[in-house]
N, C-alpha and C positions, 0 to 999 in steps of 0.2 A: 730874411724870411725864416719863419719858424721851421719850415721843412728842412732847411740847411742844418739847423741845430739838431733836429731829430736824426738826420743822416749821420752827422758827426758823432753823436752820442751812441747810436746803434752800430755804427761801422767805423770805429776810430782809426782803423788801419788803412782806410781809403781816403785820399785827400778830396777836398770839396771840388777842386777843379776836375778831378776824375769823375766824380758824380755828375757834374755839369756836362762833361763831354759824353758820358754814357747816356744820360737822359736826353740829350739833344742831338744824338747821332753825329758826334764829332765836334761839338762846341758851336752850334748855330747861335749867333749873337743877334739875329734879327727877329727874335721872338718877343711877343708882348709879355707883360708880367703874368697874365692869366695863362698863356700858352706854356710859359716856362714852369709855372706852378703845376699845371696839369702833367707836363712831361716829367717833372721831378716826383710827383705823386705816383705816377705809373712806374717809374724807375725804382722807387722805394718799395712798392708792392712786389715788383719782380725780385728784388733783393731779398725781401722777407720770405718769399716762396722758395727761392733757390739757395738759401743760405742755411747750412747746418750749424748749430752751436757746437762748441767743443764737446759738450756732454753727449749730444746726439751722435756726433762723429765717433766718439769712443764707444758708444753702445753698438753702432754698426760694426766697428772693428771687432769688438768682443763677440758679437753674435756670429760674425763670419768665421772667426777662429774656431768656434764651436763646430762648425760644419766640417772642418778639416781634421778634427781630432781622430786619432786612430780608434777603430772599433775593435772590441774583443773578437778574436777569431771564433766564429761559431760554425760548427760543421753543419751544413744544411741537411746532411743525410744522417743525422743522429737517429738512433733507434727509437728514442722517446717521441719523436715527431711522427704522428700517425699519417701525415700527408706524404711522407717520404718512405714509408715502409713498403716493401714489396708485398704484394698479395700472395698468400700461400697457394691458393687455388686459382692461379692465373691461367 
C-alpha cells in the first residue's frame, strides 16, 4: 500500500508494525483492505497534526527561553514617570 510508504518516509523512526498497531487499536487483523486503508489514513492525519518538526521544536524552545531572560531592573517609582509621582497639592 502506498500509505505504508508515505508513513515510512515521513516518520522513519517509527516501525511499520507500530503504525499498524496504532492505526488499528492494537493490531486488529480482521479489517478489510478498505477499513485498514481508512484507519491508516486517519492515523497519518493524526501524526501530521500532532508531530512537530525539529525546526519547529527548536523554535518553541528558543521562544520559551526568551520568556525567562532576566529583565533590567526598572524602578517603577522613577521620578520621570508621571504616573508614579506624588501630587504636590494632595
